[in-house]
C-alpha positions as CSV (number, residue, x, y, z in Angstrom):
1,M,89.8,84.8,86.7
2,S,88.9,88.3,85.6
3,M,85.9,90.2,87.0
4,Q,83.6,92.3,84.9
5,Y,80.3,93.6,86.3
6,V,77.3,93.5,84.0
7,P,75.4,96.8,84.2
8,F,73.1,97.0,87.2
9,L,69.5,97.9,87.0
10,D,68.6,101.3,88.2
11,A,64.8,100.5,88.3
12,I,63.0,97.3,89.2
13,P,61.4,95.7,86.1
14,Q,57.7,94.9,86.2
15,D,58.3,91.1,86.0
16,L,60.7,91.1,89.0
17,V,58.3,90.4,91.9
18,S,59.8,87.6,93.9
19,A,63.0,86.2,95.3
20,S,63.0,83.5,92.5
21,D,62.8,86.3,89.9
22,Y,66.1,87.7,91.3
23,A,67.7,84.3,90.9
24,R,66.5,84.2,87.3
25,Y,67.8,87.7,86.6
26,A,71.1,87.1,88.5
27,K,72.2,84.6,85.9
28,E,72.3,87.4,83.3
29,H,74.3,89.7,85.6
30,L,77.0,87.4,86.9
31,P,79.9,85.7,85.2
32,Q,79.0,82.0,84.8
33,A,81.7,80.7,87.2
34,I,80.6,83.1,90.0
35,Y,76.9,82.2,89.4
36,E,77.8,78.5,89.6
37,Y,79.8,79.0,92.7
38,L,76.9,80.8,94.4
39,V,74.0,78.7,93.3
40,G,75.7,75.3,93.8
41,G,75.7,73.0,96.7
42,G,77.9,70.2,97.9
43,A,78.6,67.1,95.8
44,D,75.3,65.8,94.3
45,E,73.3,68.6,95.9
46,I,71.0,66.3,97.7
47,T,71.0,68.5,100.8
48,L,70.6,71.7,98.7
49,N,67.5,70.3,96.9
50,R,66.1,68.7,100.1
51,N,66.0,72.1,101.8
52,R,63.6,73.4,99.2
53,Q,61.7,70.2,98.9
54,K,60.9,69.8,102.5
55,L,59.8,73.4,102.9
56,D,57.4,72.9,100.0
57,E,55.9,69.8,101.5
58,I,54.7,71.8,104.5
59,L,51.2,73.4,104.0
60,I,49.4,76.1,105.9
61,N,46.2,75.4,107.9
62,P,44.5,78.9,108.1
63,S,42.1,80.2,110.7
64,L,39.5,82.3,109.0
65,L,37.4,85.3,110.1
66,Q,40.1,86.5,112.4
67,D,40.5,90.3,113.2
68,C,44.0,91.2,111.8
69,T,43.6,95.0,111.9
70,N,46.0,95.2,114.8
71,G,48.5,92.9,113.2
72,G,52.3,93.4,113.1
73,T,55.6,91.6,112.6
74,D,57.6,93.1,115.5
75,T,59.4,90.6,117.6
76,V,62.1,90.4,120.3
77,C,65.0,87.9,120.3
78,L,68.0,87.8,122.5
79,G,67.1,91.1,124.0
80,E,66.9,93.0,120.7
81,K,63.9,94.4,118.9
82,F,63.3,93.4,115.3
83,R,60.8,95.2,113.0
84,H,60.2,91.8,111.4
85,P,61.7,88.4,112.1
86,L,64.2,88.5,109.2
87,L,68.0,88.4,109.3
88,L,70.3,88.7,106.4
89,A,72.5,85.6,106.6
90,P,76.3,85.9,106.5
91,V,77.1,85.6,102.8
92,A,80.8,85.8,101.9
93,F,82.6,87.8,99.2
94,Q,79.8,90.1,98.2
95,Q,81.9,92.2,95.9
96,L,81.6,89.2,93.6
97,A,78.1,90.6,93.0
98,H,78.6,94.4,93.2
99,P,81.6,96.8,93.7
100,D,80.1,98.1,97.0
101,G,79.6,94.6,98.3
102,E,78.5,94.4,101.9
103,I,78.2,98.2,102.2
104,A,75.3,98.2,99.7
105,T,73.7,95.2,101.5
106,A,74.0,97.0,104.9
107,Q,72.4,100.2,103.5
108,A,69.4,98.2,102.2
109,A,69.1,96.3,105.4
110,D,69.0,99.5,107.4
111,L,66.5,101.1,105.1
112,L,64.1,98.1,105.4
113,E,64.7,97.7,109.2
114,T,66.3,94.3,108.8
115,G,69.1,92.8,111.0
116,M,72.3,91.6,109.3
117,I,74.9,89.0,110.1
118,V,78.2,90.2,108.6
119,S,80.6,87.5,107.4
120,T,84.2,87.0,108.5
121,L,84.8,86.6,104.7
122,A,83.3,90.0,103.9
123,T,85.1,92.0,101.2
124,Q,84.6,95.3,103.1
125,P,86.1,96.1,106.5
126,L,83.7,95.0,109.3
127,E,83.9,98.5,110.8
128,D,82.7,100.2,107.5
129,I,79.8,97.8,107.3
130,A,78.8,98.5,110.9
131,E,78.8,102.2,110.2
132,N,75.9,101.7,107.8
133,L,73.7,99.7,110.2
134,T,71.5,101.0,112.9
135,Q,69.5,97.8,112.9
136,P,70.7,94.7,114.9
137,K,74.1,93.8,113.6
138,W,75.8,90.5,114.4
139,F,79.2,89.3,113.4
140,Q,79.8,85.9,112.0
141,L,83.1,84.4,113.2
142,Y,85.2,81.6,111.7
143,I,87.5,80.7,114.5
144,Q,91.1,80.9,113.2
145,Q,94.0,78.7,114.0
146,S,95.7,81.6,115.9
147,R,93.7,82.3,119.0
148,D,95.4,85.8,119.2
149,F,94.1,86.6,115.7
150,T,90.7,85.2,116.5
151,L,90.6,87.4,119.6
152,S,91.6,90.5,117.5
153,L,88.6,89.9,115.2
154,V,86.3,89.6,118.2
155,Q,87.7,92.8,119.7
156,R,87.2,94.6,116.4
157,A,83.6,93.5,116.3
158,E,83.0,94.6,119.9
159,K,84.5,98.0,119.2
160,A,82.4,98.4,116.0
161,G,79.2,97.9,117.9
162,Y,78.2,94.3,116.9
163,T,75.9,92.9,119.5
164,K,76.3,89.1,118.9
165,L,78.9,86.7,117.8
166,V,77.6,84.0,115.4
167,V,80.2,81.3,115.3
168,T,80.0,79.0,112.3
169,I,80.8,75.4,113.3
170,D,79.7,73.3,110.4
171,A,82.3,74.3,107.9
172,P,85.8,73.6,109.2
173,L,86.7,72.9,105.6
174,H,85.0,73.4,102.3
175,G,82.6,70.7,101.2
176,I,83.0,69.0,97.8
177,R,81.5,71.6,95.5
178,N,81.6,70.0,92.1
179,R,79.5,72.6,90.3
180,A,82.0,75.3,91.2
181,Q,84.9,73.0,90.3
182,R,83.4,72.3,86.9
183,A,82.9,76.0,86.3
184,G,86.6,76.7,87.1
185,F,85.7,79.2,89.9
186,V,88.5,81.1,91.7
187,L,88.3,84.4,93.5
188,P,89.0,87.2,90.9
189,E,91.9,89.4,91.4
190,G,91.2,92.3,93.8
191,I,88.5,90.4,95.7
192,S,89.5,89.0,99.1
193,A,88.5,88.6,102.7
194,V,89.9,91.9,103.8
195,N,89.3,91.3,107.5
196,L,91.8,88.4,107.4
197,K,94.6,90.4,105.7
198,D,96.7,90.5,108.8
199,R,96.2,86.8,109.7
200,P,99.5,85.1,110.5
201,P,100.6,82.5,108.0
202,L,99.7,79.0,108.7
203,P,102.7,76.8,109.8
204,R,104.2,74.7,107.1
205,Q,103.2,71.1,107.4
206,S,104.9,68.0,106.0
207,F,103.2,64.6,105.8
208,D,104.5,61.1,105.7
209,P,102.7,58.6,103.5
210,S,100.6,57.4,106.4
211,Q,99.0,60.8,107.0
212,S,96.0,62.4,105.4
213,V,96.0,65.9,104.0
214,V,92.4,66.2,105.3
215,F,92.6,64.6,108.8
216,Q,96.2,65.6,109.8
217,G,96.2,68.7,107.5
218,M,93.1,70.7,107.0
219,M,91.3,69.5,110.1
220,S,94.2,70.4,112.3
221,E,92.9,74.0,112.2
222,A,89.3,73.0,113.0
223,P,87.7,74.4,116.2
224,T,86.4,72.1,118.9
225,W,84.1,72.5,121.9
226,D,87.1,73.5,123.9
227,D,87.6,76.5,121.6
228,I,84.0,77.5,122.1
229,A,84.5,77.4,125.9
230,W,87.7,79.5,125.5
231,L,85.8,82.0,123.4
232,Q,83.1,82.4,126.0
233,Q,85.8,83.5,128.5
234,Q,87.2,86.1,126.1
235,T,84.1,88.2,125.3
236,S,81.0,89.6,126.9
237,L,79.1,89.3,123.6
238,P,76.4,86.6,123.5
239,I,77.6,83.7,121.4
240,I,75.3,81.9,118.9
241,L,76.4,78.7,117.2
242,K,75.6,78.5,113.5
243,G,75.3,75.1,111.7
244,V,73.6,73.0,114.3
245,L,71.5,70.1,113.0
246,S,71.9,67.6,115.8
247,V,69.6,67.5,118.8
248,D,72.6,66.4,120.9
249,D,74.7,69.3,119.8
250,A,71.8,71.7,120.5
251,I,71.4,70.3,124.0
252,K,75.2,70.6,124.7
253,A,75.2,74.2,123.4
254,K,72.4,75.2,125.7
255,A,74.1,73.4,128.7
256,M,77.3,75.3,128.0
257,G,75.5,78.6,128.2
258,I,75.6,79.4,124.5
259,A,73.0,82.2,123.9
260,G,71.3,80.5,120.9
261,I,71.8,78.5,117.8
262,V,71.2,78.8,114.1
263,V,69.6,75.6,112.7
264,S,71.4,75.3,109.4
265,N,73.1,73.0,107.0
266,H,75.2,75.8,105.4
267,G,72.8,76.1,102.5
268,G,73.7,72.6,101.4
269,R,77.2,73.7,100.7
270,T,79.3,71.6,103.1
271,L,78.4,68.0,103.8
272,D,76.0,66.5,101.3
273,C,73.2,64.0,102.3
274,L,72.2,66.0,105.4
275,P,68.6,66.4,106.5
276,A,66.9,69.7,105.6
277,S,67.1,72.4,108.2
278,I,63.3,72.6,108.4
279,E,63.2,68.8,109.3
280,M,65.4,69.3,112.3
281,L,64.0,72.6,113.5
282,P,61.0,71.2,115.4
283,L,63.1,68.4,116.9
284,I,65.6,70.8,118.2
285,R,62.9,73.1,119.5
286,Q,61.4,70.2,121.4
287,A,64.8,69.3,122.9
288,V,65.8,72.8,124.0
289,G,62.4,74.0,125.3
290,P,60.2,76.9,124.3
291,D,62.3,79.8,125.4
292,Y,65.8,79.0,124.0
293,P,66.5,81.3,121.0
294,L,66.6,79.5,117.6
295,V,67.4,81.1,114.3
296,F,66.4,79.2,111.1
297,D,68.5,79.1,107.9
298,G,67.8,77.1,104.8
299,A,66.3,77.9,101.4
300,V,64.1,80.8,102.5
301,E,62.6,82.4,99.4
302,R,59.0,83.3,100.3
303,G,57.0,84.9,103.1
304,T,55.3,81.5,103.5
305,D,58.8,80.0,104.1
306,I,59.3,82.4,107.0
307,F,55.8,81.6,108.4
308,K,56.5,77.9,108.3
309,A,59.9,78.3,110.1
310,L,58.3,80.5,112.8
311,A,55.5,77.9,113.2
312,L,58.0,75.1,113.8
313,G,59.9,77.0,116.5
314,A,62.2,79.6,115.0
315,N,62.5,83.1,116.6
316,L,64.2,84.6,113.6
317,V,64.6,83.5,110.0
318,C,67.7,84.0,107.8
319,V,67.7,84.8,104.0
320,G,70.9,83.8,102.3
321,R,71.4,83.4,98.5
322,P,68.6,85.7,97.5
323,Q,70.4,88.7,98.9
324,F,73.4,88.0,96.7
325,Y,71.1,87.7,93.6
326,A,69.4,91.0,94.4
327,L,72.7,92.7,95.0
328,A,74.0,91.4,91.6
329,V,70.9,92.6,89.8
330,A,70.3,96.0,91.3
331,G,72.8,96.8,94.1
332,A,71.3,98.3,97.3
333,L,68.1,99.0,95.5
334,G,67.7,95.3,94.7
335,V,68.4,94.1,98.2
336,A,65.9,96.7,99.6
337,H,63.3,95.6,97.1
338,L,63.8,91.9,98.0
339,L,63.4,92.6,101.7
340,R,60.3,94.6,101.1
341,V,58.8,91.8,99.0
342,L,59.6,89.2,101.7
343,R,58.1,91.4,104.4
344,E,54.9,92.0,102.5
345,E,54.6,88.3,101.6
346,L,54.9,87.5,105.3
347,E,52.2,90.0,106.2
348,V,49.9,88.7,103.6
349,C,50.5,85.1,104.7
350,M,49.9,86.0,108.4
351,S,46.7,87.9,107.5
352,L,45.2,85.1,105.3
353,A,46.3,82.4,107.9
354,G,44.5,84.3,110.7
355,T,47.7,85.0,112.7
356,P,48.0,88.8,113.1
357,Q,51.0,88.7,115.5
358,I,54.2,86.7,115.4
359,A,53.2,85.1,118.7
360,D,50.1,83.7,117.1
361,I,52.1,81.5,114.7
362,H,52.3,78.0,116.0
363,A,52.6,74.5,114.6
364,D,48.8,74.1,114.6
365,K,48.7,76.6,111.7
366,L,50.5,74.0,109.5
367,W,49.1,70.9,107.8
368,R,51.1,68.0,106.5
369,P,49.5,65.1,104.5
């Protein structure tokens, strides 16, 4: 598959005023196969669509005549200060959208005072990305089959100044992504996960007719709870588990001393027919108690989405696909504009809902039929 970038906008058009507008524009700026790879979910996309549907079903119950003149979006999570409760989710292969890839995204995040989670599958060296970030920077880790190589990634992240390890646990193998398959998506020449270039080759495997390529093959590389316990002994960085939907898994993570979790279904891209992240968030919050750090991830496109997730127990909220759309449309400028839009939408929502501070946002500010 060849890669040809459509010219990027050097100014934001008047009709580009929301995250959904970036999704609309991105279709014109990305090759079809790349667009389908990004926008698609797993299998029949039931989970993908449910993420959005369930957010939309939640309504806001405002308190009027509140003094919001001392309002603000500052918050603290896991010992770090955030100008607003937004994080850029770990989105892989960002050079699919723009030649500068994650560097441009990091520059935008820094300008708009937004934390960023950098993917193991970044197309830029993790050190170069970190150099462009003075805001909270977390490193997303896929545990590799080789523990030595996994440890080398962790040590690079530590040396580069990342402050948290976000270990993705819900994608030990790709989900069934029919939309990308139909579009014939493959990584274009010259785009790769550069931080894995020194990874040792996987051992050759042979199967007899009684074995499964999935169970005895792909899943032989999948991490387990024992690997998480091992990782805890190898690093002083707080570990956050990303991809938790089960109350039981959340309770186990907390009991193990995991610093926090990301409530996520991988954007609907792995196992289909999962509940929406927003459905599980309040159940997990109830199970782990009021003080355990929770990050929410799943179909966030509006300031009202951020508000709803905060009200249901999230400390921070991730934005995923929209950052890729904005990068494809206008590079660092696009990502910065997107973040400004989301931040302003959140401030407007908080003001009109009568919740001037993040600490004022609770479930009693929501209404469900």
